N, C-alpha and C positions, 0 to 999 in steps of 0.2 A: 908088271903088277898082274897079281893073280885075281880072278874073278869066278873061282869055283864055289866060294861061299863070300858074301858080302852082304851089307857093310859088315866091316871089322873095325872096332872100337873098344876102348875101355872108359867107362865111367870113373875118372879119377878123383881123389880128393880134392884137387883144384879144379876140376869141372863142377862138384857140388858147391864150393865155396863160390864159384863164380855164378852159377845159378840162383844162390842166395841173394848175393848183390843184385843182380838182375831184378829178381821179384821184389826185393825192396825198393829199387830204384823205380821201378813201375809203379808201385803202389805210391809212393809219394807223387810222383808226376800226375797220377790219376786224380788225387785230390786237390794238386796245387794249380793247374793252369787253367785259366779260364777260357772261354769261348773265342774271344778274340784273339787270343795268342796262340791258341791251337790252330785257328783257321790259317794265320799267318805262317806257321812253323809247317803247316801239313804242305802248302803249297811250295814252300822254300825246300822241304824235304824231298818232293817230287823232282824239283828241278836239279837239286844237288846229285840226287840218285841218277837221273839221266846222264847228267853232265860227267859226274865222276866215273860211271862205269864205262862211258865211251873214252874217258881222257885215259884210264887204264890201258886200254887199246891202242893209245897214240892220236886220239881225236883231239885238237887243239882248240875247238869251240869255247869260248868264253862262256861263263855262266850267263852273263847278262843277255847275250843273244839267244841262249837255249831258252830263257824266260820270256824273251822277245817273241820266239817261235812258238812257245806254249801259249802265247797272247793273240798268235795270228798274225803277227808282223813279219814283213819280209826282211831277210837279213843277206848280207852278203859274206861270202866265204868259199873255201875249196868246195867242189861238187859233191865230192864224197863224203865230206864232215857234214854237210847239210841233209844229205840224204839219211845218214846215218841217225843224226839227231832227230829228223822228222819221224824216222820210224821207231825209234825209242820212245819218243813223246808219244806216239801212238800206242805202243805196246804196254807201256807203264799206265797210261789212261785205262787200260782194260783189266788191271788188278782189281780182284773183288768179283769179275764178271766170269773169267775163266777159271776152269775146275784144275787145281794143282795135281789131282789124281789123274787126268785124263792124258794118255798118250797123244791123242788125236788133237787136244787142245794144244800141248807141249809143241807138236810138230807146225800147228797153225801159229802159236805166237812167234816160233822161230821164223818162219816164213814171213812175217809182218817185220820182225826186227831186221831182217837182211834184205828186204825187197828192194831190187833193183840193184844190189850189190854182188850176188853171186848167182851162177848160171843155173844150178840146179837144185830147186828146193826140196827139202825133206832131208830125211836121214842120208848120210854119205854111202857111197857105193864104191868105196875105195880104201886103200889102207893110209894111214895118216901117223906122222909123228910129231914131237914139238922138238925143235932144233934151237940150239943157241950158236949161231954161226953155223960152223959144220959138225959140230957136236950134237948128237942124238940124247935128248935129254929124257924122252918119254916115247915110247911106243905104245898108242892106243890099241884096244881088242879089235879083231877083225870086223869089218864092216858087216859080214852077215852075223855077228852076235848082237849087234846094236839093238835092234827091236826088242830082242828078248830080255837084254840086260836093262834097258829102260823100264820095261814092264815089271820086271823083278826089284827094281829100285822103288818105283812107285806104289807096288803092292807092299813091300816092307813099310813104308812111309805109312801107308793106310793102317796096317796091323801092329806096328810097335808101340810099346808102352812106353818108350823113352820120352824123356822130356820134349815139348815141341821146340824149344830153343836150340836143343840138340839135334833133333831130326833137321832142323832147317838147314842147319850147317852141315850135315851127313848128304842131305840131297845136294847143296850146291858143290861139295866136293866130289862126288859121284858123277855129276853131270861133266864136271872137267875131266874127271877119270876116264869115263865111257867116251868122249870126245865123239857124240853121235852126230854132229855135223861137220861139213869141211870147214866152215867157218863161224864164228859167232858163239863158242861154246862157255866162254867166260862170261859174256853178256848174258845169256839164257841162266847160268848157274845163279849169278847174283840176282836177276829178275826173279826168279823162283824162291830163292831164298827170302827176297823183300815181301813176295806175295804170301809166304807161308807164315812171316812173322806178322804182318798186317791182318792177316785172319784170324791170327792166336790173340793180338791184343791191339786194340785201337791206338794205344800208346805209340806204336811202331809206325803210325801214320805221321809222325812227329820226328823220327828217326832216319837217318840217312846212313845205312850200314856201308854202303859204296863209297861215301866220302871218306870214313873211316878206314876202309882198306886201302883208298888211292893215297891217304896220307902213309900208309905203311906197305907201300906196293912192293918194294924188294922183299919185305919179310913174307908178304902174301905169297909170292912166287916161291921164295925158298921153302916155306913150310908146306906147300902143294907138292913140290918136288920129292921133298923128303917123305911124306906121307906115301905117296906113289912108290918110291921105292921100297918102303916098308910095308906097303899093302895093308896100311892101318891108319885110319884118320883121325885118331885121338889128338893129335898135335893142330890139325886144323880146328877141329871142335874148340880147342883152347883159344886159338888165335881169333876165331870168330867171337867167341863169347869176350874176350879182350876188347874186340872191336864195338861192339854193341855196348858195352859198358861205358869206355870212352864217350859213345855219342849220347848216352843217356845222362853221364857226368855233365856233359856240356849244357844240357836242357836243364839240369838242376840249377846251375849257376843263374840262370834268367829268372829274373825276379817279375812277374806281371806288371807290375805298377811301374816300374822302372822302364822296362821294355815297350810298355804301351806309351809312356811318356817321351821316350827317345823317338819312337816311329811318327808320333803327333808332330814333335818338332822339326823333324827332318822332311823338308818337301821333295820335290822330284828331280831337283838338281843337286850336284854334288857340293859340300859343305864342308867347311873346316872344323876342327875340334872347338875353335872359339865361336865361331858362329853357332854351332849348335849348343855350346853352353850358356852363350848369350840368351837364345832363344828359351832355354831352360831354366834360366836364373841360376846358374850352378857357376860358382867361382874357382873350386878347387879341382886343377887339372888332373891330377894323379887320381882322386877320388872318382872323377868323371870315367876316364880311361879304364880303370879297374872294374867300376861295377856297371857301366854302361857299354862302352866300346868294345871291349874284349869278349864279353859274353856275346855280344851280338854277331861280332864277327864270326867266333868258333860256331855259331849256330846257323851262319849263313845269312843273316837278316840285313847285315850292311856289308859292304866291301870298299878296301881301300883303292883309290885311283892309281895309287904307286905301290902295290904290294912288293915291290923289289925292295924298296927303300921305306919301311915301316915308320922309322923316326923323323923322316924329312920335314923340315920346318915348312914345307908348301903341301904337306899331305892333305887329301880331302877325302871325304865319306859318301857313298850314295847307298840308299834303300835298294836291295836287290828285286824287291816288289813294290812298285808305287801302285 
């Protein structure tokens, strides 16, 4: 990949159409969502962002345990996964307090994200590549170039007149491409995009782009590889915009009164659909699943006890946040 001049991308017709859709969805969500639902979605979004970003890297910590750790509870699990999750919770809690334009803050947040997991903090001092088995997929720029390239990326972000949603994707992509650290580059790219979007519009506090990326993980890696080969991140911007639209559309399916009623009817224990319907006075199961359960699952407000068998007759549901 070439770094003589960057970032390189084109604002295609598709990207402009995506931006119009994103702005339209944000406008609707800003006027529709009440304070109570916003508060629930904000905490759920943080939890899903942390859990999904780590899951992309192979961490198998369940969302419920991530939420327990956010609440200060002790959980059992593999040591590295617990440390990774604890670090990510601390890093994501700092969104809004660190400066997305500061190289020093960038390095500090990486140190926080990888504390206890890598030997050498700070920018890498060796050459690295991304491999698939024995096949070299991507060779990162030389380690001596890293400080300058990160500085140039942040200077571009500060001075560019490109739409903020586009800039968030460009920064994410080039953090991955520059590969400034020995480990944790994907986590940092997703964290920085999340921080930029939340700074741009508070609606993104209800959105987990990391969850949408995890849902399309194979495509995520494929698009990154293709854009690195082409030295052009247009495709990644389009992928990122699609992920954002998907997240926003899930939120639009939530109706405040219905979700508030569902959350109120569900206690702290798992409940079957019949038990929840009885508590809410609803008799039509198809209507209930379509208008209450499915939208709540899509936004991470509730989870199935047996997600591998969603149609199981013994299926039960529980709130992610009690």
